[in-house]
N, C-alpha and C positions, 0 to 999 in steps of 0.2 A: 527864348521862345517868341516873346512879342517882336524882337528885331527881325527874325526870319520871316514873320507874317508880313510886317510891313515891307520889307524887301520884295516879297512876293506880290503885293499889291502894287508897288511901284513898277515891277515888270510887267505885270498884266497891264496897267495903265499905258506903258509904252507900247506894248504889242497892239493894243487896240488902236492907238493913234497911227500905227504904221499900216493899217489896212485902208487904202483908198477904196472908192467906190467901184472903180474899175477891177480892182483885184476882188472885191466882194461879188461882183457880178460874175466873174470867171468861176469863183468858188461855187456859187449857186448854180451855174451851168454844169460844173463838174458833178456836183452832188445830184442834180435833176438826172443826169446821164447815168450815174451809177444807180440811181434808184429805178429808173426805167429797166436797166439791165437786171436788177435784182428783182423787179416785178415779174419779168419774163421767166426768169429762172424759178421763181416760186410757182408760177403757174404751170411750167413743165414738171415740177416736182410734184405738184397736186395731181397733175394726170398719171404720173407713174404710180403714187399712193392709191389713186382709184382703181387701176390697173392691178395692182398687187392685191388690193382688197378683194377684187373680183376672183382672182386665182385662189386666194386663201379661202373664200367661200365655196368654190369648187372642191378644193382639198377637204374641207371640212365635211361637205356633203358626202364624198366619197368615203372619208374614214367612217362616218355614220353608218352608211350601207354596209361596208365590209365588216364593221363592228357588229352591227345588227345580225349579219349572217352568220358570223362566227358564234355570236351569243345563241342564235337559234339551233345551229349545230350542236353546240356544247349541251344545250337542254335536250336534244333528240339523243345524244350519244349516253346521257346520263339516263334518260328515261329508258333507253334500251338495257344499259346495264342494271338498273334497278328491276325491270322486268325479267331479265335473265336470272337475277338472284331470286326474285320471289318464284319463278317457276321451279328452280332448283331445290327449294326448301321443301 
């Protein structure tokens, strides 16, 4: 187990010494470019989420209005049935 660990450390040291400053600068530029692209994609996604939230809010409002109307209609029909039963007794 210890031999594997030491071998890994040696490989890591070799890889670290193989990265010159110019290569690190290229890597930094590449990472910066990708992060900028990711940032723009996250901003676009945030806009889509905001739009979807608005649509969900409208749908929820519609469901409440329709549900309230159905409940009121149910109570009216129930009152009519109870009134009909009471008058027939």
